[in-house]
MITORBA-618943 format. One record per residue (C-alpha): residue number from 1; x, y, z. Coordinates in Angstrom, 3 decimals. Example, Ala and Ser with C-alpha at 12.3 -4.5 7.8 and 13.67 -1.06 7.14 Angstrom:
BEGIN
REC   nr      east     north        up
REC    1    12.300    -4.500     7.800
REC    2    13.670    -1.060     7.140
END
This chain:
BEGIN
REC   nr      east     north        up
REC    1    -2.813   -19.364   -17.183
REC    2    -5.246   -16.482   -16.747
REC    3    -3.731   -13.013   -16.388
REC    4    -4.922    -9.405   -16.396
REC    5    -3.072    -7.109   -18.817
REC    6    -3.512    -3.979   -20.929
REC    7    -2.269    -3.024   -24.385
REC    8    -2.740     0.761   -24.119
REC    9    -2.782     3.344   -21.365
REC   10    -6.197     4.534   -20.289
REC   11    -9.164     3.962   -18.029
REC   12   -10.166     0.716   -16.315
REC   13   -11.800    -0.489   -19.522
REC   14    -8.350    -1.157   -21.044
REC   15    -7.842    -4.078   -18.640
REC   16    -8.318    -7.486   -20.238
REC   17    -8.350   -11.001   -18.789
REC   18    -6.373   -13.199   -21.169
REC   19    -4.753   -16.617   -21.464
REC   20    -0.982   -16.132   -21.200
REC   21     2.188   -18.168   -20.922
REC   22     3.294   -18.942   -17.383
REC   23     6.276   -16.926   -16.086
REC   24     9.306   -18.671   -14.592
REC   25    11.558   -17.793   -11.682
REC   26    14.909   -16.323   -12.655
REC   27    18.002   -16.024   -10.433
REC   28    17.079   -14.664    -7.013
REC   29    13.360   -15.108    -7.593
REC   30    10.580   -17.501    -6.680
REC   31     7.388   -18.282    -8.534
REC   32     4.121   -18.691    -6.682
REC   33     0.734   -20.108    -7.485
REC   34    -1.117   -16.900    -6.645
REC   35    -3.920   -17.125    -4.114
REC   36    -4.540   -13.390    -3.737
REC   37    -3.174   -10.127    -5.146
REC   38    -3.216    -6.757    -3.416
REC   39    -4.838    -3.795    -5.189
REC   40    -2.754    -0.626    -4.832
REC   41    -3.172     2.920    -6.197
REC   42     0.133     2.467    -8.039
REC   43    -1.595    -0.228   -10.119
REC   44    -4.072     2.182   -11.707
REC   45    -1.527     5.015   -11.859
REC   46     0.679     2.731   -13.974
REC   47    -2.306     1.683   -16.087
REC   48    -3.122     5.352   -16.733
REC   49     0.504     6.103   -17.667
REC   50     0.866     8.634   -14.834
REC   51     4.202     7.519   -13.434
REC   52     6.254     6.213   -16.323
REC   53     9.467     7.781   -14.978
REC   54     9.227     5.788   -11.753
REC   55     7.660     2.715   -13.372
REC   56     8.758     2.488   -17.024
REC   57     6.896    -0.304   -18.780
REC   58     6.488    -1.781   -22.229
REC   59     3.082    -2.523   -23.644
REC   60     1.402    -4.924   -23.481
REC   61     1.874    -5.046   -19.715
REC   62     0.546    -6.984   -16.763
REC   63    -0.790    -5.470   -13.562
REC   64    -0.009    -5.813    -9.866
REC   65     2.894    -5.805    -7.424
REC   66     1.678    -7.581    -4.288
REC   67     0.635   -11.187    -3.883
REC   68     0.391   -14.149    -1.582
REC   69     0.526   -17.777    -2.577
REC   70     2.366   -21.086    -2.573
REC   71     5.939   -21.390    -3.847
REC   72     6.081   -23.783    -6.792
REC   73     9.370   -22.797    -8.491
REC   74    12.656   -21.562    -7.013
REC   75    15.241   -19.610    -8.987
REC   76    18.995   -20.038    -8.975
REC   77    20.753   -18.818    -5.837
REC   78    17.636   -18.729    -3.654
REC   79    18.041   -20.340    -0.232
REC   80    15.906   -20.680     2.867
REC   81    12.640   -21.342     1.064
REC   82    11.036   -24.590    -0.119
REC   83     8.473   -25.680    -2.672
REC   84     5.079   -25.574    -0.974
REC   85     5.913   -22.713     1.426
REC   86     3.182   -20.132     1.944
REC   87     4.640   -16.683     1.238
REC   88     3.657   -13.087     0.599
REC   89     5.695   -10.465    -1.153
REC   90     6.300    -8.192    -4.116
REC   91     6.905    -9.000    -7.742
REC   92     5.408    -8.224   -11.117
REC   93     2.141    -8.940   -12.934
REC   94     0.526   -10.413    -9.828
REC   95    -3.059   -10.214   -11.149
REC   96    -2.545   -13.715   -12.516
REC   97    -2.677   -17.389   -11.625
REC   98     1.138   -17.551   -11.398
REC   99     3.558   -14.719   -10.619
REC  100     7.269   -14.252    -9.998
REC  101     8.275   -12.547    -6.737
REC  102    11.540   -10.691    -6.222
REC  103    10.987   -10.176    -2.463
REC  104     9.053   -12.445    -0.127
REC  105     8.638   -13.742     3.397
REC  106     6.911   -16.733     4.911
REC  107     3.393   -15.901     6.014
REC  108     2.945   -15.650     9.795
REC  109     0.804   -18.340    11.416
REC  110    -2.870   -17.505    11.403
REC  111    -2.684   -15.079     8.471
REC  112    -4.900   -15.960     5.511
REC  113    -3.809   -15.584     1.883
REC  114    -6.497   -12.921     1.496
REC  115    -5.086   -10.862     4.359
REC  116    -1.429   -11.462     3.490
REC  117    -1.769   -10.055    -0.032
REC  118    -2.660    -6.685     1.471
REC  119     0.568    -6.119     3.395
REC  120     3.733    -5.907     1.246
REC  121     3.566    -2.530    -0.511
REC  122     1.577    -0.767     2.185
REC  123     3.960    -1.743     4.989
REC  124     7.004    -0.783     2.917
REC  125     5.377     2.558     2.127
REC  126     4.329     3.173     5.728
REC  127     7.790     2.440     7.101
REC  128     9.455     4.571     4.421
REC  129     7.335     7.693     4.892
REC  130     7.386     7.545     8.692
REC  131    11.173     7.611     8.401
REC  132    11.222    10.335     5.752
REC  133     8.947    12.706     7.655
REC  134    11.265    12.500    10.672
REC  135     8.615    12.115    13.381
REC  136     9.996    10.964    16.744
REC  137     8.566     9.138    19.786
REC  138     6.603    11.563    21.922
REC  139     5.642    13.719    18.931
REC  140     2.321    13.869    17.063
REC  141     1.843    12.750    13.455
REC  142    -1.148    13.913    11.395
REC  143    -2.268    11.421     8.738
REC  144    -4.553    12.817     6.039
REC  145    -6.618    10.039     4.479
REC  146    -5.841     7.578     7.252
REC  147    -8.332     4.749     6.799
REC  148    -6.854     3.014     3.741
REC  149    -4.157     0.368     3.684
REC  150    -1.140     2.652     4.071
REC  151    -2.939     4.767     6.653
REC  152    -3.923     1.702     8.660
REC  153    -0.288     0.586     8.692
REC  154     1.062     4.066     9.503
REC  155    -1.243     4.521    12.487
REC  156    -0.349     1.161    14.020
REC  157     3.391     1.358    13.361
REC  158     3.559     4.913    14.713
REC  159     1.652     3.985    17.858
REC  160     3.981     1.013    18.392
REC  161     6.907     3.467    18.273
REC  162     5.391     5.804    20.844
REC  163     4.198     8.413    18.349
REC  164     0.766     9.988    18.870
REC  165    -1.428    10.040    15.769
REC  166    -4.276    12.172    14.459
REC  167    -6.143    10.696    11.503
REC  168    -8.593    12.275     9.091
REC  169   -11.150    10.154     7.302
REC  170   -14.781     9.919     6.280
REC  171   -17.569    10.024     8.845
REC  172   -18.142     6.277     8.513
REC  173   -14.497     5.520     9.389
REC  174   -14.126     7.534    12.602
REC  175   -14.595     4.565    14.932
REC  176   -12.198     2.521    12.789
REC  177    -9.476     5.170    13.122
REC  178   -10.006     5.328    16.881
REC  179    -9.720     1.517    17.057
REC  180    -6.199     1.904    15.618
REC  181    -5.218     4.322    18.373
REC  182    -5.756     7.602    16.539
REC  183    -7.451    10.795    17.545
REC  184    -9.914    10.980    14.664
REC  185   -11.686    13.757    12.803
REC  186   -13.452    14.140     9.489
REC  187   -12.117    15.906     6.432
REC  188   -14.141    18.584     4.645
REC  189   -14.875    22.218     5.550
REC  190   -13.381    23.227     8.885
REC  191   -11.066    20.223     9.149
REC  192    -7.985    22.330     9.929
REC  193    -9.701    23.873    12.970
REC  194   -10.893    20.447    14.077
REC  195    -7.318    19.151    13.916
REC  196    -6.029    22.153    15.876
REC  197    -8.520    21.422    18.636
REC  198    -7.007    17.929    18.951
REC  199    -3.535    19.348    19.611
REC  200    -0.323    20.565    17.970
REC  201     1.057    18.661    14.995
REC  202     4.781    17.917    14.588
REC  203     4.664    16.189    11.185
REC  204     2.075    15.220     8.580
REC  205     1.515    12.668     5.837
REC  206    -0.742    13.129     2.807
REC  207    -2.037     9.738     1.735
REC  208    -5.132    10.749    -0.226
REC  209    -3.947    13.464    -2.630
REC  210    -7.025    15.557    -1.870
REC  211    -5.374    18.956    -2.316
REC  212    -4.541    19.590     1.337
REC  213    -0.770    20.135     1.069
REC  214    -0.894    23.887     1.908
REC  215    -2.969    23.183     5.016
REC  216    -0.586    20.435     6.159
REC  217     2.335    22.851     5.788
REC  218     0.371    25.424     7.777
REC  219    -0.357    22.938    10.572
REC  220     3.236    21.720    10.882
REC  221     4.859    25.098    10.183
REC  222     7.487    23.497     7.944
REC  223     7.153    21.944     4.462
REC  224    10.024    19.614     5.296
REC  225     7.820    18.036     7.981
REC  226     5.256    16.966     5.371
REC  227     5.477    13.999     2.977
REC  228     2.959    13.013     0.299
REC  229     2.529     9.747    -1.560
REC  230    -0.515    10.880    -3.539
REC  231    -0.202    14.507    -4.688
REC  232     2.204    14.974    -7.596
REC  233     2.079    18.751    -7.047
REC  234     3.652    18.435    -3.572
REC  235     7.114    19.720    -4.664
REC  236     5.514    23.023    -5.700
REC  237     4.939    23.650    -1.994
REC  238     8.407    22.498    -0.917
REC  239     6.959    19.152     0.196
REC  240     8.597    15.823    -0.581
REC  241     6.733    13.424    -2.871
REC  242     7.736     9.887    -1.932
REC  243     7.322     7.386    -4.723
REC  244    10.478     5.266    -4.789
REC  245    10.385     2.091    -2.724
REC  246    12.991     1.260    -0.120
REC  247    14.027    -2.243     0.945
REC  248    11.052    -4.540     0.493
REC  249    12.733    -7.555     2.182
REC  250    13.390    -5.451     5.299
REC  251     9.805    -4.188     5.251
REC  252     8.442    -7.718     4.963
REC  253    10.597    -8.858     7.883
REC  254     9.273    -5.993    10.002
REC  255     5.714    -6.761     8.906
REC  256     6.110   -10.372    10.038
REC  257     7.476    -9.210    13.401
REC  258     4.656    -6.708    13.940
REC  259     1.946    -9.170    12.908
REC  260     3.431   -11.885    15.122
REC  261     3.471    -9.492    18.113
REC  262    -0.146    -8.554    17.470
REC  263     0.796    -4.943    16.683
REC  264    -0.345    -4.817    13.062
REC  265    -3.579    -5.915    11.446
REC  266    -4.867    -4.546     8.138
REC  267    -8.418    -5.707     7.413
REC  268    -9.618    -6.614     3.943
REC  269   -12.373    -4.191     2.962
REC  270   -13.462    -5.888    -0.259
REC  271   -12.458    -8.765    -2.536
REC  272   -12.719    -9.219    -6.305
REC  273   -12.120   -11.900    -8.915
REC  274    -9.585   -11.540   -11.735
REC  275   -12.484   -10.745   -14.044
REC  276   -13.411    -7.841   -11.759
REC  277   -10.003    -6.123   -11.908
REC  278   -11.483    -3.038   -13.604
REC  279   -14.054    -2.689   -10.796
REC  280   -11.245    -3.028    -8.237
REC  281    -9.395    -0.133    -9.913
REC  282   -12.530     2.019   -10.031
REC  283   -13.114     1.447    -6.315
REC  284    -9.460     2.035    -5.433
REC  285    -9.401     5.311    -7.342
REC  286   -12.570     6.460    -5.562
REC  287   -10.921     5.999    -2.157
REC  288   -12.893     5.671     1.094
REC  289   -11.324     2.286     1.792
REC  290   -11.210     0.803     5.272
REC  291    -8.081    -1.348     5.052
REC  292    -7.289    -3.166     1.797
REC  293    -8.836    -4.308    -1.440
REC  294    -7.710    -7.706    -2.711
REC  295    -8.171    -9.836    -5.831
REC  296    -8.748   -13.524    -5.085
REC  297    -7.298   -15.970    -7.594
END
């Protein structure tokens, strides 16, 4: 099978498309014929060797956590799923023609493989950080860097829970943020004053890692009301850095429920082939996404 891997840490040029042996489902796992794989910032952070404590790996290593596809092998002890089922979930080395998933759910009706691959990690992350930041119904959540996959999920999940949202993003994404129910403003010089004009902020999330942690603390008045998933320096300001995943099966179940109720939709901004994995990482690192980036297999 074809698979993307790397043999040394470094820039996107270390990614190689190779012929590899097919993986097989172990106990509690399923194997899928991959139709699409989600591109996440954690993918290039791992490739660069940034987060080896949280994601220890041995080289050579594959790439990718999220995928959608068709179940073609079921491991020992797995029940409630059949060969041929369309699923999406999380596993390992998903930039490949076959991948093993450790958490999965059946795809909701009407969801394409391309769309489904964009949900697993971002919904788990969104649910986790909304809980960690402690924002309650009736309060206002500020989301810095709100137009990407996690931001898109956060805005919609928060609104569904009765939480008001303010989102910062690029000028081209203002209408998109408003379509998700946010009060929107641009980042850049003067952004703190623009946020203040939109109203008081009870809690804040840093999704872009653009060096705004001190301003988010200033706006909320409490570093414990700020959580970052992108700025490794956050603890220096008393702010929690959230990098350890919670329950992926629970997150997938909630994603299915939200999608089925029409309360969650994350658009696919751009697609790539396996051979274009390096380009996908370059684009992901640059940011400015509206929704998700996905590799089609």
